[in-house]
C-alpha positions, -999 to +999 in steps of 0.1 A: -001+001-001+015+038-008+023+058+017-011+080+009-033+051+007-020+046+039-031+078+055-066+077+039-069+042+056-059+058+087-082+089+089-113+070+079-108+042+106-093+072+132-122+063+154-114+028+156-078+026+154-056+031+186-039+063+193-005+054+182-017+046+149-034+081+144-002+096+156+017+075+126-006+094+104+003+127+115+037+116+114+039+101+075+018+135+065+049+153+081+073+133+064+050+141+030+054+178+039+092+180+049+099+158+017+076+180-008+070+211+006+095+225+027+121+234+007+101+261-010+076+269+023+100+260+051+101+232+075+086+251+102+058+265+073+061+300+074+076+302+042+107+309+021+106+309-017+070+298-016+041+318+009+037+304+047+014+276+052-008+284+082-042+287+086-044+326+089-024+332+056-045+309+039-078+328+048-081+337+010-075+301-001-104+273-001-093+239+009-105+224-029-083+249-040-054+241-018-060+205-032-060+217-064-027+236-063-010+207-052-020+189-075-017+211-108+007+238-096-001+277-097+004+292-133+031+318-137+046+309-103+072+280-092+048+259-076+046+230-098+025+204-099+024+169-080-001+152-095+025+125-111+042+122-076+011+119-054-021+103-049-054+117-040-050+104-002-020+123+002-030+156-013-062+157+006-038+150+040-011+176+027-043+204+023-056+192+058-024+193+074-016+232+065-047+243+075-039+231+107-020+255+131+012+244+144+018+228+181+034+259+188+028+294+181+055+310+158+076+335+168+091+367+144+117+387+162+145+409+152+170+387+142+144+371+120+137+406+108+171+419+098+178+382+085+151+386+057+164+423+046+170+425+007+185+456-011+189+447-047+194+484-055+199+505-024+185+542-025+209+563-047+220+535-069+192+541-095+187+572-119+167+600-104+146+604-137+117+578-152+130+555-181+097+560-201+074+589-211+042+590-191+025+615-170+040+602-135+014+613-114-015+595-131+000+563-133-021+536-119-011+499-104-036+471-112-030+444-085-038+411-102-045+383-077-048+352-101-011+351-105+003+375-080+015+405-103+012+440-110+005+459-135+017+495-142-009+513-163-003+546-182-033+569-169-036+591-203-035+559-227-046+535-205-023+514-217-006+490-198+035+500-191+051+473-174+039+436-157+063+427-126+056+399-103+050+405-067+045+389-034+020+363-027-015+379-017-006+416-016-030+430+013-043+463+023-033+487-011+000+498-021+011+531-005+032+557-023+059+580-012+052+616-012+068+624-046+052+597-059+083+580-075+083+547-051+053+522-043+054+499-007+035+468-012+029+446+019+019+412+019-002+389+037+029+372+042+046+399+062+068+408+032+074+448+022+085+456-010+097+487-022+096+491-061+110+520-082+083+533-104+108+555-125+130+524-134+107+494-130+128+476-104+126+463-066+150+486-046+144+468-009+124+442+008+121+430+045+096+404+063+078+425+086+061+395+103+048+360+096+008+375+090+006+413+082-027+433+076-014+463+059+014+489+061+012+527+061+039+550+047+046+585+070+031+619+059+067+631+051+079+595+037+103+590+062+090+558+080+073+526+067+049+508+098+038+476+094+003+458+112+012+423+119-017+399+130+010+372+137+028+379+161+012+407+178+036+438+169+036+470+149+071+472+134+089+504+122+110+508+091+130+533+079+116+540+044+148+544+024+159+505+024+132+491+047+157+489+078+145+477+110+140+506+136+118+493+166+095+465+175+064+475+192+047+450+212+010+455+211-001+447+245-021+464+274-015+446+310-013+411+302-032+410+272-018+413+236-036+418+202-037+415+166-034+447+148-064+453+122-046+482+099-027+505+105-032+545+090-010+575+081-029+609+095-012+631+078-023+663+095-014+652+124+024+635+117+014+603+131+000+572+124-034+555+138-037+517+146-066+498+150-066+467+174-085+434+169-082+423+208-079+449+227-104+476+233-081+506+222-067+526+193-035+540+192-015+571+177+017+567+168+041+593+166+078+591+156+102+614+174+141+611+175+136+579+157+117+563+182+079+553+184+060+568+213+023+552+216-006+571+232-036+550+237-074+560+232-099+535+253-131+525+234-162+513+245-157+482+225-134+465+200-131+484+166-126+464+134-123+491+109-117+529+104-123+562+088-111+596+090-126+626+084-103+649+061-086+670+089-082+640+107-098+655+135-122+622+140-117+585+137-149+564+127-149+530+140-169+499+131-178+480+167-172+444+163-211+436+168-216+450+135-247+471+143-227+503+151-204+527+147-183+550+175-170+585+165-136+595+184-122+626+189-082+622+180-074+650+203-090+641+235-096+608+229-130+609+238-160+592+219-181+618+208-210+597+190-221+566+182-237+561+147-264+534+141-249+512+113-262+476+110-246+451+088-213+457+094-202+490+077-170+487+059-153+518+067-123+512+053-141+517+019-157+550+029-157+582+009-167+619+015-184+648-008-198+680-002-239+676-003-260+712+005-233+728+021-219+702+044-197+675+038-209+640+047-199+607+042-208+573+027-199+537+033-213+504+020-220+473+045-206+440+044-236+420+057-267+443+044-275+457+009-275+491+020-252+525+018-252+548+042-249+584+043-242+603+073-241+642+081-204+645+095-214+679+114-239+661+138-231+628+127-266+619+121-278+592+090-294+613+066-301+585+040-298+549+042-296+536+001-310+500-007-289+479-032-290+450-047-268+432-023-239+438+001-208+458-010-171+462-002-159+489-020-170+526-028-152+553-047-154+587-064-136+618-075-140+655-067-149+660-100-172+636-106-209+641-099-212+604-090-199+577-064-198+541-075-202+512-055-200+474-059-226+445-050-195+422-041-215+396-018-241+374-027-266+364-061-260+400-077-224+402-072-219+410-108-237+442-108-222+480-098-246+509-086-237+547-098-251+569-069-257+608-075-241+627-049-265+656-050-298+639-054-286+610-035-302+583-056-287+553-075-288+564-109-275+535-130-266+498-122-241+484-146-234+446-153-202+448-169-196+408-174-224+387-163-221+363-138-185+379-128-177+399-098-175+439-107-155+454-079-133+485-067-137+514-092-107+538-087-106+575-112-078+589-130-063+617-117-085+645-132-119+626-121-125+621-160-121+581-166-123+553-142-113+518-138-137+487-129-125+454-120-140+420-133-129+400-105-120+367-123-090+348-134-104+354-172-109+389-160-106+424-171-097+463-164-128+481-178-124+516-185-152+539-179-161+578-191-166+589-159-192+615-168-214+598-198-209+564-177-200+548-211-173+517-216-143+531-236-122+498-233-114+462-217-079+453-208-077+415-203-063+407-164-056+377-144-085+382-114-073+421-110-082+435-078-074+469-064-061+499-088-044+525-076-038+560-085-003+579-076-021+611-076-051+605-056-034+584-032-006+608-018-035+638-025-057+618-001-084+625-030-120+626-011-133+599-032-108+572-027-096+553+003-066+563+025 
């Protein structure tokens, strides 16, 4: 009997066989992993050439997809196919194995971070002028999740300039340096990559943690702060070459916490961190190259943040999915509570001027609605019904429309267009029936916009922002986020920050 069939037999009769035989099954699976997977994914499953294979890192990959990747490999990656080496039982056993937590919680400490540091092109070694002709402020980066690549797009011609490989599962959106020359990517596996858009080269990389949520770049461009799920840390780097500056344990008394996200707050010259397991929000400032933490107590755990334009207030989504809290960032006090049933996706919220006042709008994860909120009195002035729960909402200061997708549920192939003055849905598009339509991003002028058909046989669709007519389609492999340089570095009101 082959090793794989032995594993299947042990699993099928696990209630009848002795514990010693069950242990043998685990040992055999461990042997299979070390023989076929460890060279790329690490003996401890923390990753290497390939991504980490831990439950938290595999949250975007279902077990059947993992089995398919083991059998058939992954196109455009170094993941080979094992269908001629492993039988079905062995493939199933390996897939089950990588979704189980390790016996001991893995660590990622100072030596691990510094040992991971890579400098293929240190600061100052590459030319200071772009190697191609384009409006460098109207570039887009399109993240293609299907094969872990990024496409650099000319926002004037809407034609690709370059396409390059990324780390596995980019997460949280790339962040630009203040001058727009460099972009910083954060991956689910904890890798931070600094990329030179002038010379189309990686300049530096470092691994900040085992499972990372996102990164933020300070307003002056000097620092990068990473938010980790595992370990429970914030990690500060010098932005120039991604050299480690400080590891900040995220703890309160004996409690430690995962970090949901970290954001730059430019007017405050600080960072704001949302914590997953401690009812606090943190403001981090860097003085004399050292981080100082200011803690703001909250009434509950907050999972997502949105900021008013002046960064005077932060709006957090409560864990219960039913309401939001408004916190004054100067005092740290909660000044309002918002009724937001259905778990708002505040990280995708946008603002605009409506009848002489500023409003914000947010889609919801669990209900088909968009909430529109008066930011003077923090009251919900309207709730728009949509055809399903949404994920992303986008607009532009120069556009009269806001766009929101219907990311979850049977109508995931639709997207709504909202008139920002009538506060009504004026058009519903279905660009690719049966395929997810998601995530709009405008060009720097608000004249054109991009929409993703979120599928491996997908596309980025270019629309006229005024007439709402489709202009062209660019085939891409599961394109997700699209990020315009100008909008991001100028904190355009219609895009996420």
